[in-house]
C-alpha positions in Angstrom: 3.6 15.4 -12.9 2.2 12.3 -11.2 1.6 11.4 -7.8 3.5 8.9 -5.6 3.2 5.5 -6.0 4.5 1.6 -6.2 3.9 -1.8 -6.9 4.9 -4.9 -4.2 4.4 -8.1 -4.7 3.9 -10.8 -2.1 2.5 -14.2 -1.9 -0.6 -14.9 -0.2 0.9 -16.9 3.2 -1.0 -19.6 5.2 -1.8 -17.3 7.9 -3.5 -15.0 5.3 -6.0 -17.3 4.6 -9.1 -18.9 6.8 -11.1 -22.1 7.6 -12.3 -22.0 3.7 -8.8 -22.2 2.6 -9.3 -18.8 1.2 -7.5 -15.3 2.1 -9.3 -13.4 4.9 -10.5 -10.2 4.0 -8.5 -8.3 6.7 -5.2 -9.5 4.8 -5.7 -6.9 2.7 -5.7 -4.0 5.2 -2.2 -5.2 5.8 -1.2 -5.2 2.6 -2.1 -2.1 2.3 -0.1 -1.0 5.1 3.2 -2.5 3.6 2.6 -1.0 0.8 2.4 2.6 2.6 5.4 1.6 4.6 7.3 0.9 1.2 6.5 4.3 -0.1 7.1 6.6 2.6 10.6 4.8 3.1 11.5 5.4 -0.6 10.9 9.0 -0.5 12.5 9.3 2.6 9.8 10.3 5.1 9.1 7.5 7.0 10.8 7.7 10.4 8.8 11.4 10.1 5.2 10.3 9.3 5.3 6.7 10.4 2.8 5.9 13.7 1.2 9.5 12.8 -1.4 8.4 10.3 -4.7 7.1 12.0 -6.8 5.9 9.2 -10.2 7.2 8.9 -11.8 5.7 6.1 -11.8 2.5 4.7 -13.6 1.0 1.6 -12.7 -2.0 -0.4 -14.6 -3.9 -2.9 -13.6 -7.8 -3.2 -13.9 -8.8 -6.8 -12.0 -12.5 -6.5 -10.9 -14.9 -4.1 -7.2 -15.6 -3.3 -5.5 -18.6 -2.0 -2.4 -19.6 -0.1 0.6 -19.0 -2.5 -1.3 -17.1 -4.8 1.0 -14.1 -6.1 0.1 -11.0 -5.7 1.0 -7.2 -6.7 -0.2 -4.5 -4.7 -0.8 -1.0 -6.6 -0.9 1.7 -4.2 -1.0 5.4 -5.1 -1.3 9.0 -4.1 -4.7 10.1 -5.1 -5.2 13.4 -2.9 -3.8 15.4 -0.4 -6.1 17.7 2.1 -4.9 19.5 4.6 -4.4 16.5 7.2 -5.7 13.7 5.2 -4.1 11.7 2.5 -6.0 9.5 0.6 -4.7 6.0 -1.3 -6.3 4.2 -4.1 -5.2 0.6 -4.0 -5.5 -2.5 -5.6 -4.6 -6.1 -5.2 -4.1 -7.7 -8.5 -3.5 -12.0 -9.5 -1.9 -11.4 -12.5 -4.1 -9.2 -14.7 -7.3 -10.5 -12.4 -8.1 -7.4 -9.8 -9.2 -9.1 -6.6 -9.6 -5.7 -4.6 -9.6 -2.3 -5.6 -10.3 -0.2 -2.1 -9.8 3.5 -1.1 -8.0 4.3 1.9 -7.8 8.0 3.7 -5.7 8.9 6.8 -4.9 12.1 9.2 -1.5 13.1 9.8 -1.7 14.2 13.2 0.7 15.2 16.2 2.1 14.4 19.4 -1.6 15.0 20.8 -3.3 13.4 18.5 -4.8 16.1 16.6 -4.9 16.9 13.3 -1.7 18.8 11.8 -1.4 19.9 8.6 0.8 18.4 5.9 4.3 20.5 5.2 4.3 21.9 2.2 7.9 20.0 0.9 5.5 16.6 1.6 3.0 17.5 0.1 4.8 18.2 -3.0 6.8 15.1 -2.6 3.5 12.9 -2.4 1.6 14.6 -5.1 4.7 14.7 -7.9 7.1 12.1 -7.0 5.7 9.8 -9.4 6.1 5.8 -9.2 8.6 5.0 -6.8 11.1 1.3 -7.5 8.8 -1.5 -6.9 9.3 -4.3 -4.5 9.4 -7.5 -6.4 9.7 -10.9 -5.4 12.6 -13.1 -6.8 11.8 -15.6 -9.5 14.0 -18.2 -7.6 15.3 -19.5 -10.7 19.5 -19.7 -10.6 21.5 -19.5 -13.7 24.6 -20.9 -14.4 26.6 -17.8 -14.8 29.7 -20.2 -15.7 
């Protein structure tokens, strides 16, 4: 059994860059959330947990600069499930070159903001669903099919 994981492809957009022309490090945190959202959507639990997972710990090592229009892959996998916590391992790559290695911990909370245990069915899904269908960008190449 492999834990749930997903890969997304995105381009670094102008709004992701700073005055130096390189990507701004806060863009990585938005990318983590895109991948988390896509994973939960694929698993069918997005509507139940969305908005109930505040971050409690984030650490990231930035390994290389990214530039406007660079194509990147965001790899997110579930590393561990605690009583109410979920820990993700995240890597952002440009080609084979790592740009970011990160670890994010979130806590499942109820309407009152207090930690709430993961339902057993979700725990099993998150720890055993394996790789999900990736979200890849089109090549943009149109073939003549005539």
